[in-house]
C-alpha positions in Angstrom: 7.3 29.6 -18.6 5.6 29.3 -14.8 7.2 25.7 -14.4 8.8 25.1 -11.0 12.0 23.8 -12.9 12.5 26.7 -14.9 12.1 29.1 -11.7 14.5 26.8 -9.8 18.3 28.0 -9.4 20.8 25.9 -11.6 21.9 22.9 -9.7 25.3 21.8 -9.1 26.2 18.4 -11.1 27.0 16.7 -8.0 23.6 18.0 -6.8 21.6 17.1 -9.8 23.5 13.3 -9.8 22.2 12.8 -6.0 18.8 13.7 -6.6 18.6 11.5 -9.9 20.2 8.7 -7.4 17.6 9.3 -5.0 14.7 9.6 -7.5 16.0 6.1 -9.1 15.5 4.7 -5.5 12.1 5.9 -4.8 11.0 4.7 -8.4 12.4 1.3 -7.5 10.7 1.3 -4.2 7.6 2.2 -5.9 7.7 -0.9 -8.2 8.5 -3.0 -5.3 5.3 -1.9 -3.6 3.0 -2.2 -6.3 4.2 -5.5 -7.0 4.1 -6.7 -3.4 0.5 -5.3 -3.4 -0.6 -7.3 -6.8 0.9 -10.4 -4.7 -0.9 -9.6 -1.4 -4.3 -9.1 -3.5 -3.7 -12.5 -5.3 -3.7 -14.2 -2.0 -6.6 -12.1 -0.7 -8.3 -13.2 -3.9 -7.9 -16.9 -2.7 -9.3 -15.8 0.7 -12.5 -14.5 -1.0 -13.0 -17.5 -3.2 -12.9 -19.7 0.2 -14.7 -17.6 2.3 -17.4 -17.8 -0.5 -17.3 -21.8 -0.9 -17.9 -21.9 2.8 -20.4 -19.1 3.1 -18.3 -16.7 5.6 -18.9 -13.2 5.4 -16.4 -11.0 3.4 -15.3 -8.7 6.4 -13.7 -10.4 9.4 -13.3 -7.4 11.7 -11.9 -9.1 14.3 -8.9 -10.0 12.2 -9.0 -6.6 10.9 -8.5 -4.9 14.3 -5.6 -7.2 14.7 -4.0 -6.5 11.3 -4.4 -2.8 12.1 -2.8 -3.1 15.8 0.0 -4.9 14.1 0.8 -2.6 11.4 0.6 0.3 14.0 3.3 -1.2 15.9 5.3 -2.3 12.7 5.0 1.6 11.7 6.2 2.9 15.0 9.4 0.6 15.2 10.1 1.6 11.3 9.6 5.3 12.5 6.5 5.8 10.1 3.3 7.7 11.4 1.0 4.7 12.6 -2.1 6.8 11.6 -0.7 6.9 8.3 -0.2 2.8 8.3 -3.6 2.5 9.5 -5.4 4.9 6.8 -3.3 2.4 4.4 -4.2 -0.8 5.5 -8.0 0.4 5.9 -7.8 1.4 2.1 -6.5 -2.1 1.3 -9.2 -3.8 3.2 -11.9 -2.1 1.7 -10.8 -3.0 -1.4 -10.2 -6.8 -0.2 -14.1 -6.8 1.3 -15.4 -5.2 -2.1 -13.6 -8.3 -4.1 -14.9 -10.6 -1.8 -18.3 -9.3 -1.9 -18.1 -9.6 -5.7 -17.0 -13.2 -5.6 -19.5 -14.1 -2.8 -22.2 -12.8 -5.5 -20.7 -14.8 -8.4 
């Protein structure tokens, strides 16, 4: 077996318990992130319908730039890499714009 767990040294029960506790926290945070993203996309879908109804462009570069600056500052304050936060937001914004384009074509 070439599995990393099989090659790892046996862990003390207290270490295993702490590892499981931390992983449970990570799993809970991941679930919260997914639910928050779902809520965010519900709001951006509404924005997309509003933009389409008023023939507004799907993208708003000025708003996006403000959001990137805001998230970079939030990331710095949270001791998170601002470049990572920017990449994450750019990924989300690209998906939002794709949704808005789809709504506008409907």
